[in-house]
Biopython code that builds the backbone (N, CA, C, O; Angstrom):
import numpy as np
from Bio.PDB.StructureBuilder import StructureBuilder

atoms = [
    (1, "MET", "N", (8.592, 152.836, 85.277)),
    (1, "MET", "CA", (8.497, 154.068, 84.531)),
    (1, "MET", "C", (8.913, 155.268, 85.396)),
    (1, "MET", "O", (9.434, 156.264, 84.894)),
    (2, "GLN", "N", (8.671, 155.147, 86.689)),
    (2, "GLN", "CA", (9.016, 156.243, 87.588)),
    (2, "GLN", "C", (10.524, 156.495, 87.604)),
    (2, "GLN", "O", (10.955, 157.645, 87.700)),
    (3, "LYS", "N", (11.325, 155.441, 87.512)),
    (3, "LYS", "CA", (12.783, 155.611, 87.506)),
    (3, "LYS", "C", (13.234, 156.398, 86.279)),
    (3, "LYS", "O", (14.144, 157.223, 86.364)),
    (4, "ILE", "N", (12.606, 156.144, 85.159)),
    (4, "ILE", "CA", (12.953, 156.874, 83.931)),
    (4, "ILE", "C", (12.555, 158.335, 84.066)),
    (4, "ILE", "O", (13.319, 159.224, 83.690)),
    (5, "ARG", "N", (11.349, 158.592, 84.606)),
    (5, "ARG", "CA", (10.915, 159.985, 84.807)),
    (5, "ARG", "C", (11.835, 160.703, 85.789)),
    (5, "ARG", "O", (12.140, 161.882, 85.610)),
    (6, "ASP", "N", (12.276, 159.995, 86.821)),
    (6, "ASP", "CA", (13.204, 160.603, 87.783)),
    (6, "ASP", "C", (14.543, 160.917, 87.124)),
    (6, "ASP", "O", (15.130, 161.970, 87.377)),
    (7, "PHE", "N", (15.025, 160.011, 86.285)),
    (7, "PHE", "CA", (16.294, 160.230, 85.591)),
    (7, "PHE", "C", (16.232, 161.474, 84.713)),
    (7, "PHE", "O", (17.161, 162.281, 84.718)),
    (8, "PHE", "N", (15.153, 161.636, 83.963)),
    (8, "PHE", "CA", (14.999, 162.789, 83.075)),
    (8, "PHE", "C", (14.464, 164.022, 83.796)),
    (8, "PHE", "O", (14.398, 165.105, 83.214)),
    (9, "LYS", "N", (14.082, 163.860, 85.062)),
    (9, "LYS", "CA", (13.538, 164.956, 85.875)),
    (9, "LYS", "C", (12.304, 165.571, 85.223)),
    (9, "LYS", "O", (12.208, 166.786, 85.053)),
    (10, "VAL", "N", (11.366, 164.702, 84.863)),
    (10, "VAL", "CA", (10.091, 165.140, 84.295)),
    (10, "VAL", "C", (8.973, 164.694, 85.222)),
    (10, "VAL", "O", (9.161, 163.823, 86.071)),
    (11, "ASN", "N", (7.800, 165.307, 85.046)),
    (11, "ASN", "CA", (6.684, 165.052, 85.951)),
    (11, "ASN", "C", (5.690, 164.022, 85.441)),
    (11, "ASN", "O", (5.002, 163.385, 86.239)),
    (12, "SER", "N", (5.602, 163.847, 84.139)),
    (12, "SER", "CA", (4.570, 162.969, 83.589)),
    (12, "SER", "C", (5.118, 162.162, 82.421)),
    (12, "SER", "O", (6.177, 162.461, 81.871)),
    (13, "ASN", "N", (4.364, 161.135, 82.064)),
    (13, "ASN", "CA", (4.736, 160.333, 80.903)),
    (13, "ASN", "C", (4.658, 161.164, 79.626)),
    (13, "ASN", "O", (5.448, 160.968, 78.703)),
    (14, "TYR", "N", (3.707, 162.090, 79.577)),
    (14, "TYR", "CA", (3.582, 162.962, 78.407)),
    (14, "TYR", "C", (4.840, 163.815, 78.235)),
    (14, "TYR", "O", (5.372, 163.927, 77.131)),
    (15, "GLN", "N", (5.310, 164.410, 79.323)),
    (15, "GLN", "CA", (6.515, 165.235, 79.240)),
    (15, "GLN", "C", (7.723, 164.380, 78.876)),
    (15, "GLN", "O", (8.595, 164.833, 78.134)),
    (16, "LEU", "N", (7.789, 163.163, 79.381)),
    (16, "LEU", "CA", (8.864, 162.240, 79.022)),
    (16, "LEU", "C", (8.837, 161.947, 77.525)),
    (16, "LEU", "O", (9.878, 161.931, 76.869)),
    (17, "PHE", "N", (7.647, 161.719, 76.995)),
    (17, "PHE", "CA", (7.495, 161.486, 75.559)),
    (17, "PHE", "C", (7.957, 162.700, 74.761)),
    (17, "PHE", "O", (8.669, 162.556, 73.767)),
    (18, "MET", "N", (7.555, 163.898, 75.194)),
    (18, "MET", "CA", (7.926, 165.119, 74.477)),
    (18, "MET", "C", (9.440, 165.346, 74.522)),
    (18, "MET", "O", (10.031, 165.755, 73.523)),
    (19, "VAL", "N", (10.061, 165.089, 75.653)),
    (19, "VAL", "CA", (11.512, 165.256, 75.778)),
    (19, "VAL", "C", (12.233, 164.306, 74.824)),
    (19, "VAL", "O", (13.165, 164.710, 74.129)),
    (20, "ASN", "N", (11.805, 163.057, 74.791)),
    (20, "ASN", "CA", (12.429, 162.093, 73.878)),
    (20, "ASN", "C", (12.168, 162.448, 72.425)),
    (20, "ASN", "O", (13.037, 162.255, 71.574)),
    (21, "LEU", "N", (10.989, 162.960, 72.134)),
    (21, "LEU", "CA", (10.669, 163.386, 70.774)),
    (21, "LEU", "C", (11.563, 164.552, 70.345)),
    (21, "LEU", "O", (12.046, 164.582, 69.213)),
    (22, "VAL", "N", (11.781, 165.505, 71.244)),
    (22, "VAL", "CA", (12.656, 166.644, 70.937)),
    (22, "VAL", "C", (14.077, 166.159, 70.665)),
    (22, "VAL", "O", (14.708, 166.610, 69.709)),
    (23, "PHE", "N", (14.588, 165.249, 71.488)),
    (23, "PHE", "CA", (15.926, 164.705, 71.251)),
    (23, "PHE", "C", (16.003, 164.006, 69.900)),
    (23, "PHE", "O", (16.977, 164.181, 69.168)),
    (24, "ALA", "N", (14.992, 163.220, 69.565)),
    (24, "ALA", "CA", (14.998, 162.471, 68.302)),
    (24, "ALA", "C", (14.945, 163.401, 67.097)),
    (24, "ALA", "O", (15.721, 163.245, 66.154)),
    (25, "VAL", "N", (14.041, 164.359, 67.125)),
    (25, "VAL", "CA", (13.899, 165.290, 65.999)),
    (25, "VAL", "C", (15.152, 166.138, 65.846)),
    (25, "VAL", "O", (15.616, 166.367, 64.729)),
    (26, "THR", "N", (15.701, 166.605, 66.957)),
    (26, "THR", "CA", (16.894, 167.450, 66.904)),
    (26, "THR", "C", (18.094, 166.693, 66.352)),
    (26, "THR", "O", (18.815, 167.215, 65.502)),
    (27, "GLY", "N", (18.313, 165.487, 66.816)),
    (27, "GLY", "CA", (19.445, 164.698, 66.331)),
    (27, "GLY", "C", (19.351, 164.406, 64.850)),
    (27, "GLY", "O", (20.325, 164.563, 64.115)),
    (28, "SER", "N", (18.184, 163.982, 64.415)),
    (28, "SER", "CA", (17.988, 163.678, 62.993)),
    (28, "SER", "C", (18.160, 164.919, 62.130)),
    (28, "SER", "O", (18.789, 164.867, 61.073)),
    (29, "THR", "N", (17.601, 166.027, 62.581)),
    (29, "THR", "CA", (17.689, 167.269, 61.819)),
    (29, "THR", "C", (19.120, 167.785, 61.752)),
    (29, "THR", "O", (19.561, 168.251, 60.702)),
    (30, "ALA", "N", (19.849, 167.706, 62.858)),
    (30, "ALA", "CA", (21.241, 168.172, 62.874)),
    (30, "ALA", "C", (22.095, 167.379, 61.895)),
    (30, "ALA", "O", (22.904, 167.957, 61.169)),
    (31, "LEU", "N", (21.923, 166.065, 61.869)),
    (31, "LEU", "CA", (22.702, 165.244, 60.938)),
    (31, "LEU", "C", (22.310, 165.518, 59.492)),
    (31, "LEU", "O", (23.170, 165.562, 58.612)),
    (32, "TYR", "N", (21.035, 165.701, 59.245)),
    (32, "TYR", "CA", (20.559, 165.996, 57.891)),
    (32, "TYR", "C", (21.110, 167.339, 57.404)),
    (32, "TYR", "O", (21.600, 167.444, 56.280)),
    (33, "LEU", "N", (21.028, 168.363, 58.257)),
    (33, "LEU", "CA", (21.539, 169.684, 57.868)),
    (33, "LEU", "C", (23.056, 169.682, 57.701)),
    (33, "LEU", "O", (23.580, 170.376, 56.830)),
    (34, "ALA", "N", (23.759, 168.920, 58.516)),
    (34, "ALA", "CA", (25.214, 168.821, 58.364)),
    (34, "ALA", "C", (25.564, 168.227, 57.007)),
    (34, "ALA", "O", (26.499, 168.686, 56.351)),
    (35, "ASP", "N", (24.818, 167.206, 56.581)),
    (35, "ASP", "CA", (25.037, 166.629, 55.246)),
    (35, "ASP", "C", (24.837, 167.671, 54.158)),
    (35, "ASP", "O", (25.650, 167.787, 53.241)),
    (36, "ILE", "N", (23.753, 168.427, 54.264)),
    (36, "ILE", "CA", (23.462, 169.453, 53.257)),
    (36, "ILE", "C", (24.573, 170.497, 53.209)),
    (36, "ILE", "O", (25.017, 170.888, 52.130)),
    (37, "ILE", "N", (25.018, 170.945, 54.378)),
    (37, "ILE", "CA", (26.078, 171.956, 54.429)),
    (37, "ILE", "C", (27.367, 171.418, 53.825)),
    (37, "ILE", "O", (28.012, 172.104, 53.031)),
    (38, "LEU", "N", (27.746, 170.207, 54.188)),
    (38, "LEU", "CA", (28.990, 169.631, 53.664)),
    (38, "LEU", "C", (28.917, 169.418, 52.155)),
    (38, "LEU", "O", (29.907, 169.626, 51.454)),
    (39, "ILE", "N", (27.776, 169.011, 51.657)),
    (39, "ILE", "CA", (27.617, 168.832, 50.209)),
    (39, "ILE", "C", (27.689, 170.176, 49.493)),
    (39, "ILE", "O", (28.301, 170.279, 48.430)),
    (40, "ASN", "N", (27.073, 171.201, 50.063)),
    (40, "ASN", "CA", (27.073, 172.524, 49.424)),
    (40, "ASN", "C", (28.448, 173.177, 49.394)),
    (40, "ASN", "O", (28.719, 174.007, 48.526)),
    (41, "ILE", "N", (29.310, 172.815, 50.321)),
    (41, "ILE", "CA", (30.674, 173.361, 50.262)),
    (41, "ILE", "C", (31.617, 172.367, 49.592)),
    (41, "ILE", "O", (32.839, 172.495, 49.677)),
    (42, "SER", "N", (31.034, 171.382, 48.931)),
    (42, "SER", "CA", (31.780, 170.363, 48.169)),
    (42, "SER", "C", (32.777, 169.605, 49.034)),
    (42, "SER", "O", (33.877, 169.275, 48.590)),
    (43, "PHE", "N", (32.392, 169.341, 50.238)),
    (43, "PHE", "CA", (33.236, 168.577, 51.158)),
    (43, "PHE", "C", (32.618, 167.199, 51.297)),
    (43, "PHE", "O", (31.811, 166.953, 52.192)),
    (44, "ILE", "N", (33.005, 166.307, 50.405)),
    (44, "ILE", "CA", (32.407, 164.984, 50.321)),
    (44, "ILE", "C", (33.399, 163.960, 50.855)),
    (44, "ILE", "O", (34.608, 164.091, 50.663)),
    (45, "GLU", "N", (32.879, 162.947, 51.522)),
    (45, "GLU", "CA", (33.732, 161.938, 52.164)),
    (45, "GLU", "C", (34.663, 161.248, 51.174)),
    (45, "GLU", "O", (35.798, 160.927, 51.525)),
    (46, "ASN", "N", (34.216, 161.017, 49.966)),
    (46, "ASN", "CA", (35.028, 160.298, 48.979)),
    (46, "ASN", "C", (36.205, 161.117, 48.456)),
    (46, "ASN", "O", (37.208, 160.551, 48.021)),
    (47, "THR", "N", (36.091, 162.448, 48.493)),
    (47, "THR", "CA", (37.139, 163.285, 47.915)),
    (47, "THR", "C", (38.141, 163.799, 48.942)),
    (47, "THR", "O", (39.132, 164.424, 48.565)),
    (48, "SER", "N", (37.912, 163.557, 50.204)),
    (48, "SER", "CA", (38.851, 163.999, 51.238)),
    (48, "SER", "C", (39.160, 162.811, 52.148)),
    (48, "SER", "O", (38.510, 161.768, 52.076)),
    (49, "SER", "N", (40.148, 162.987, 52.990)),
    (49, "SER", "CA", (40.493, 161.883, 53.890)),
    (49, "SER", "C", (39.350, 161.645, 54.880)),
    (49, "SER", "O", (38.651, 162.578, 55.273)),
    (50, "LYS", "N", (39.176, 160.410, 55.266)),
    (50, "LYS", "CA", (38.090, 160.067, 56.189)),
    (50, "LYS", "C", (38.241, 160.777, 57.530)),
    (50, "LYS", "O", (37.254, 161.235, 58.105)),
    (51, "ALA", "N", (39.460, 160.869, 58.025)),
    (51, "ALA", "CA", (39.684, 161.518, 59.319)),
    (51, "ALA", "C", (39.312, 162.995, 59.263)),
    (51, "ALA", "O", (38.679, 163.512, 60.183)),
    (52, "LEU", "N", (39.702, 163.669, 58.195)),
    (52, "LEU", "CA", (39.370, 165.083, 58.049)),
    (52, "LEU", "C", (37.868, 165.271, 57.883)),
    (52, "LEU", "O", (37.274, 166.155, 58.501)),
    (53, "TYR", "N", (37.260, 164.442, 57.053)),
    (53, "TYR", "CA", (35.817, 164.541, 56.819)),
    (53, "TYR", "C", (35.041, 164.390, 58.124)),
    (53, "TYR", "O", (34.175, 165.210, 58.427)),
    (54, "TRP", "N", (35.345, 163.346, 58.901)),
    (54, "TRP", "CA", (34.599, 163.106, 60.130)),
    (54, "TRP", "C", (34.911, 164.142, 61.205)),
    (54, "TRP", "O", (34.043, 164.459, 62.018)),
    (55, "SER", "N", (36.110, 164.664, 61.225)),
    (55, "SER", "CA", (36.433, 165.738, 62.173)),
    (55, "SER", "C", (35.611, 166.981, 61.874)),
    (55, "SER", "O", (35.026, 167.582, 62.775)),
    (56, "VAL", "N", (35.570, 167.364, 60.604)),
    (56, "VAL", "CA", (34.787, 168.537, 60.207)),
    (56, "VAL", "C", (33.310, 168.298, 60.483)),
    (56, "VAL", "O", (32.618, 169.185, 60.983)),
    (57, "ARG", "N", (32.831, 167.112, 60.163)),
    (57, "ARG", "CA", (31.416, 166.791, 60.372)),
    (57, "ARG", "C", (31.042, 166.875, 61.852)),
    (57, "ARG", "O", (30.005, 167.441, 62.196)),
    (58, "ILE", "N", (31.871, 166.322, 62.720)),
    (58, "ILE", "CA", (31.585, 166.357, 64.155)),
    (58, "ILE", "C", (31.608, 167.789, 64.678)),
    (58, "ILE", "O", (30.732, 168.184, 65.447)),
    (59, "PHE", "N", (32.613, 168.572, 64.261)),
    (59, "PHE", "CA", (32.685, 169.965, 64.712)),
    (59, "PHE", "C", (31.564, 170.822, 64.132)),
    (59, "PHE", "O", (31.267, 171.888, 64.671)),
    (60, "LEU", "N", (30.951, 170.386, 63.068)),
    (60, "LEU", "CA", (29.794, 171.074, 62.501)),
    (60, "LEU", "C", (28.512, 170.662, 63.219)),
    (60, "LEU", "O", (27.658, 171.504, 63.498)),
    (61, "VAL", "N", (28.378, 169.388, 63.514)),
    (61, "VAL", "CA", (27.146, 168.874, 64.117)),
    (61, "VAL", "C", (26.959, 169.373, 65.549)),
    (61, "VAL", "O", (25.836, 169.688, 65.941)),
    (62, "ILE", "N", (28.013, 169.450, 66.325)),
    (62, "ILE", "CA", (27.874, 169.795, 67.745)),
    (62, "ILE", "C", (27.233, 171.174, 67.954)),
    (62, "ILE", "O", (26.237, 171.255, 68.672)),
    (63, "PRO", "N", (27.747, 172.254, 67.369)),
    (63, "PRO", "CA", (27.069, 173.541, 67.586)),
    (63, "PRO", "C", (25.698, 173.606, 66.909)),
    (63, "PRO", "O", (24.775, 174.240, 67.420)),
    (64, "LEU", "N", (25.577, 172.953, 65.768)),
    (64, "LEU", "CA", (24.293, 172.918, 65.074)),
    (64, "LEU", "C", (23.240, 172.249, 65.951)),
    (64, "LEU", "O", (22.105, 172.718, 66.030)),
    (65, "TYR", "N", (23.611, 171.169, 66.599)),
    (65, "TYR", "CA", (22.704, 170.442, 67.489)),
    (65, "TYR", "C", (22.256, 171.324, 68.649)),
    (65, "TYR", "O", (21.079, 171.320, 69.009)),
    (66, "GLN", "N", (23.175, 172.076, 69.234)),
    (66, "GLN", "CA", (22.839, 172.915, 70.386)),
    (66, "GLN", "C", (21.810, 173.983, 70.023)),
    (66, "GLN", "O", (20.869, 174.233, 70.776)),
    (67, "VAL", "N", (21.999, 174.601, 68.876)),
    (67, "VAL", "CA", (21.056, 175.635, 68.427)),
    (67, "VAL", "C", (19.708, 175.008, 68.093)),
    (67, "VAL", "O", (18.661, 175.520, 68.488)),
    (68, "LEU", "N", (19.744, 173.904, 67.369)),
    (68, "LEU", "CA", (18.499, 173.233, 66.993)),
    (68, "LEU", "C", (17.745, 172.701, 68.206)),
    (68, "LEU", "O", (16.515, 172.681, 68.205)),
    (69, "LEU", "N", (18.457, 172.274, 69.229)),
    (69, "LEU", "CA", (17.810, 171.738, 70.424)),
    (69, "LEU", "C", (16.880, 172.776, 71.046)),
    (69, "LEU", "O", (15.743, 172.464, 71.399)),
    (70, "ILE", "N", (17.354, 173.990, 71.177)),
    (70, "ILE", "CA", (16.523, 175.054, 71.745)),
    (70, "ILE", "C", (15.371, 175.395, 70.804)),
    (70, "ILE", "O", (14.244, 175.601, 71.253)),
    (71, "PHE", "N", (15.647, 175.455, 69.513)),
    (71, "PHE", "CA", (14.615, 175.775, 68.526)),
    (71, "PHE", "C", (13.509, 174.717, 68.523)),
    (71, "PHE", "O", (12.328, 175.059, 68.590)),
    (72, "VAL", "N", (13.878, 173.451, 68.446)),
    (72, "VAL", "CA", (12.893, 172.363, 68.409)),
    (72, "VAL", "C", (12.155, 172.267, 69.743)),
    (72, "VAL", "O", (10.949, 172.024, 69.765)),
    (73, "ALA", "N", (12.861, 172.455, 70.845)),
    (73, "ALA", "CA", (12.215, 172.419, 72.161)),
    (73, "ALA", "C", (11.157, 173.507, 72.280)),
    (73, "ALA", "O", (10.103, 173.286, 72.876)),
    (74, "THR", "N", (11.428, 174.667, 71.722)),
    (74, "THR", "CA", (10.453, 175.753, 71.744)),
    (74, "THR", "C", (9.209, 175.369, 70.952)),
    (74, "THR", "O", (8.089, 175.625, 71.394)),
    (75, "ILE", "N", (9.395, 174.767, 69.804)),
    (75, "ILE", "CA", (8.261, 174.344, 68.977)),
    (75, "ILE", "C", (7.390, 173.333, 69.726)),
    (75, "ILE", "O", (6.163, 173.390, 69.640)),
    (76, "PHE", "N", (8.015, 172.415, 70.454)),
    (76, "PHE", "CA", (7.276, 171.374, 71.169)),
    (76, "PHE", "C", (6.882, 171.786, 72.592)),
    (76, "PHE", "O", (6.359, 170.964, 73.345)),
    (77, "GLY", "N", (7.125, 173.038, 72.968)),
    (77, "GLY", "CA", (6.696, 173.542, 74.266)),
    (77, "GLY", "C", (7.552, 173.106, 75.442)),
    (77, "GLY", "O", (7.079, 173.102, 76.578)),
    (78, "GLU", "N", (8.782, 172.743, 75.198)),
    (78, "GLU", "CA", (9.680, 172.288, 76.263)),
    (78, "GLU", "C", (10.910, 173.187, 76.387)),
    (78, "GLU", "O", (11.982, 172.728, 76.781)),
    (79, "PHE", "N", (10.752, 174.467, 76.050)),
    (79, "PHE", "CA", (11.888, 175.389, 76.073)),
    (79, "PHE", "C", (12.537, 175.441, 77.449)),
    (79, "PHE", "O", (13.759, 175.329, 77.552)),
    (80, "LYS", "N", (11.758, 175.606, 78.499)),
    (80, "LYS", "CA", (12.307, 175.780, 79.844)),
    (80, "LYS", "C", (13.147, 174.564, 80.263)),
    (80, "LYS", "O", (14.231, 174.723, 80.826)),
    (81, "TYR", "N", (12.654, 173.374, 79.994)),
    (81, "TYR", "CA", (13.372, 172.142, 80.341)),
    (81, "TYR", "C", (14.726, 172.092, 79.636)),
    (81, "TYR", "O", (15.751, 171.834, 80.267)),
    (82, "PHE", "N", (14.726, 172.340, 78.328)),
    (82, "PHE", "CA", (15.963, 172.227, 77.566)),
    (82, "PHE", "C", (16.879, 173.427, 77.774)),
    (82, "PHE", "O", (18.095, 173.290, 77.641)),
    (83, "TRP", "N", (16.343, 174.580, 78.091)),
    (83, "TRP", "CA", (17.192, 175.733, 78.372)),
    (83, "TRP", "C", (17.997, 175.482, 79.648)),
    (83, "TRP", "O", (19.160, 175.876, 79.734)),
    (84, "ASN", "N", (17.383, 174.828, 80.637)),
    (84, "ASN", "CA", (18.125, 174.484, 81.858)),
    (84, "ASN", "C", (19.258, 173.507, 81.557)),
    (84, "ASN", "O", (20.347, 173.636, 82.115)),
    (85, "ILE", "N", (19.017, 172.544, 80.690)),
    (85, "ILE", "CA", (20.070, 171.606, 80.285)),
    (85, "ILE", "C", (21.177, 172.348, 79.540)),
    (85, "ILE", "O", (22.363, 172.120, 79.779)),
    (86, "GLU", "N", (20.775, 173.229, 78.644)),
    (86, "GLU", "CA", (21.739, 173.987, 77.835)),
    (86, "GLU", "C", (22.603, 174.884, 78.721)),
    (86, "GLU", "O", (23.809, 174.992, 78.502)),
    (87, "LYS", "N", (21.994, 175.527, 79.718)),
    (87, "LYS", "CA", (22.755, 176.389, 80.626)),
    (87, "LYS", "C", (23.819, 175.599, 81.385)),
    (87, "LYS", "O", (24.940, 176.076, 81.564)),
    (88, "LYS", "N", (23.468, 174.390, 81.831)),
    (88, "LYS", "CA", (24.447, 173.555, 82.538)),
    (88, "LYS", "C", (25.635, 173.240, 81.640)),
    (88, "LYS", "O", (26.788, 173.306, 82.068)),
    (89, "MET", "N", (25.339, 172.900, 80.398)),
    (89, "MET", "CA", (26.416, 172.548, 79.481)),
    (89, "MET", "C", (27.283, 173.768, 79.156)),
    (89, "MET", "O", (28.508, 173.663, 79.101)),
    (90, "LEU", "N", (26.658, 174.909, 78.943)),
    (90, "LEU", "CA", (27.415, 176.115, 78.622)),
    (90, "LEU", "C", (28.272, 176.568, 79.802)),
    (90, "LEU", "O", (29.363, 177.103, 79.604)),
    (91, "LYS", "N", (27.793, 176.360, 81.021)),
    (91, "LYS", "CA", (28.606, 176.687, 82.198)),
    (91, "LYS", "C", (29.865, 175.829, 82.237)),
    (91, "LYS", "O", (30.940, 176.307, 82.599)),
    (92, "ARG", "N", (29.726, 174.560, 81.862)),
    (92, "ARG", "CA", (30.897, 173.675, 81.819)),
    (92, "ARG", "C", (31.907, 174.134, 80.779)),
    (92, "ARG", "O", (33.107, 173.897, 80.920)),
    (93, "LEU", "N", (31.417, 174.793, 79.735)),
    (93, "LEU", "CA", (32.300, 175.293, 78.684)),
    (93, "LEU", "C", (32.865, 176.674, 79.004)),
    (93, "LEU", "O", (33.674, 177.204, 78.243)),
    (94, "GLY", "N", (32.443, 177.261, 80.130)),
    (94, "GLY", "CA", (33.005, 178.533, 80.552)),
    (94, "GLY", "C", (32.109, 179.735, 80.349)),
    (94, "GLY", "O", (32.507, 180.856, 80.665)),
    (95, "PHE", "N", (30.903, 179.529, 79.826)),
    (95, "PHE", "CA", (29.957, 180.629, 79.663)),
    (95, "PHE", "C", (29.121, 180.742, 80.929)),
    (95, "PHE", "O", (28.769, 179.729, 81.535)),
    (96, "ASN", "N", (28.802, 181.966, 81.332)),
    (96, "ASN", "CA", (27.999, 182.169, 82.534)),
    (96, "ASN", "C", (26.640, 182.739, 82.168)),
    (96, "ASN", "O", (26.542, 183.829, 81.604)),
    (97, "PHE", "N", (25.592, 181.989, 82.495)),
    (97, "PHE", "CA", (24.215, 182.434, 82.288)),
    (97, "PHE", "C", (23.509, 182.428, 83.625)),
    (97, "PHE", "O", (23.782, 181.593, 84.486)),
    (98, "LYS", "N", (22.600, 183.368, 83.788)),
    (98, "LYS", "CA", (21.840, 183.435, 85.047)),
    (98, "LYS", "C", (20.409, 183.080, 84.827)),
    (98, "LYS", "O", (19.620, 183.083, 85.772)),
]
sb = StructureBuilder()
sb.init_structure("model")
sb.init_model(0)
sb.init_chain("A")
sb.init_seg("    ")
for serial, (resi, resn, name, xyz) in enumerate(atoms, 1):
    if name == "N":
        sb.init_residue(resn, " ", resi, " ")
    sb.init_atom(name, np.array(xyz, "f"), 0.0, 1.0, " ", f" {name:<3s}", serial, name[0])
structure = sb.get_structure()
């Protein structure tokens, strides 16, 4: 169990559980909301090409996931942990946060 905690850089099994819970809730919610958005703009997989549908869906899910990750992490009390992860990713994309 220590190797897993070291990999995630957490201090306790409880924090490891909370981190995994945040990832699970965020992923499920992002996919659910992407479905709702695509249905509301009448962009359904059956009426458009599969390649276009999945491209739009992926480009919708990625930013939605990033925003939801911080929101859900805040609710579960893990904002600081996930904000550090988010800052690393945003730096790779060219944004500078201090």
